[in-house]
C-alpha positions, 0 to 999 in steps of 0.5 A: 560677453557670450557665453563662457562655455564657447571660449574654452575652444580658444586654449586648448592648455585651460582644458587641464583645469578640468580636472581641478574644478571638480574640486573648486565648488568649496574652493578658493583658487587664485590664478597668477601670471604674466599679462595677457595669458588667459587668467580671464579666460579660465576663469570664463572657463570655470564658468561655463564648466558649472553652466553658471548663466543657468543657475549660478549668481557671478559677480566680476569685480575690480579694484575701482568697483570695491574702493570709494573716497568716503570713509567706511564706504570701502568695506561695506562694499566688500562686504554687501558683495559678499552678502549678495553672494551668500544670498544668491548661493551657489555663487562665484566672486571674481576679483581681477588684479586682486594686488591692487587691492591686497598688497603687503601691510606694512607698507611705507605708503599703505594708507588707512583706507587701504589698510581697512578694505583688507581686513574687511576682506580678510574677514568675508574670505574667513567665513566667521559667522557665515555660511560659505560652503557654496561661494566660490571666490577666484582672483587674477593676479600679476604680480602674487609676491606682492600680495600679503601672505595672509590673502595668500593664504586665504586663497587654498589653490595658487594655480600658475597659468604659464605661456600657452604650448606647441599645440595651442599655439598652432590652435591660436593661429587657427582661431584669430584667423577664423573665416578670413581667406587663407592659403595656409597649411597644417605645416604652415601652422604648425611652422608659426607655432615653433617660430613663435616659441615665448610669445603670449596669447596677446602677443600672438593675437597682436600678430594676426591683427597685423597679418589681417592688414597685410592683403590691404596693404598689398591691393593698396601698393599694387600695379597689376590686377588680373580679373577672376571668373567671378568679376573680381579684380585681384592684385597680382604681379606683372607675370600672371597670366591676364595681369592688367597694368592698372592702380586700386585707385584707377580701377576705382576711378572707374566705378569699380572699387565695390569688384577690388578683392584682396589677396588670401593670406599666405605663408610669406604674410606671417613672415613678413610680421614675425620678422618685426614682432618680438615676445612681450615676455622676457625670461626673467618675469619667467622665473619669477613666476615659476620661483613663485609656483615652486615656492606657494603653487601649482601648474594649471 
């Protein structure tokens, strides 16, 4: 994993968290949003903001790291994690998908082992008999309503990370394209951002990955190629000046495979992919998280 300070450019909206970060050193925030929105990215943004890799201790854990089949072992793992963080303070503990560990207590399918883990986690987060002033506990969840209310109260900040806005989506397309050759203009990127209203960061990433294969598909299916000034063969239409009727396989058979150059990505490639792609986030999902934010949290 690269330095977390470098990931802030991938989602400009996360920069809004900066004002909140000034007050998080003695807080325990939880990030709630739909899947693949940017909760982990927000945590990395925090790490980069405080330059943790130079003088902070940080630990990222999931339920599999804290659950053991042996009786009493899970509680010991939770206790050891917090003790290690205290010994190495200032430090951060990040618990991803905390709902898998801390669902509602008293449910019919709750086991004794699960209840013991929740109790130990509550005790450790309360910091009874310990100095936790320099230990920051972060967590992320896709289902905030599934959390036990005692766990919810332990988190002073409950921050909702919404879908990327227009400018963020426009920036995401540029970031995911990277250095890949393309002929898109600023107006094209703005149009793509408008067309992808309701898309998550993951949806945009999948869209761009699919688009990156379009030049390869064009090259494989092309019946005409023309020779560029750089002595490369690029697919084209039959009316292109200098077009030669030949296929990619025939060029390869002549030993010119290394000189075949796929065309740059164009706006039509995105139009083709977006015509068949749909967002993975429904309005009902958004309403659940917005209702939780109105009741218990705040927007990031």
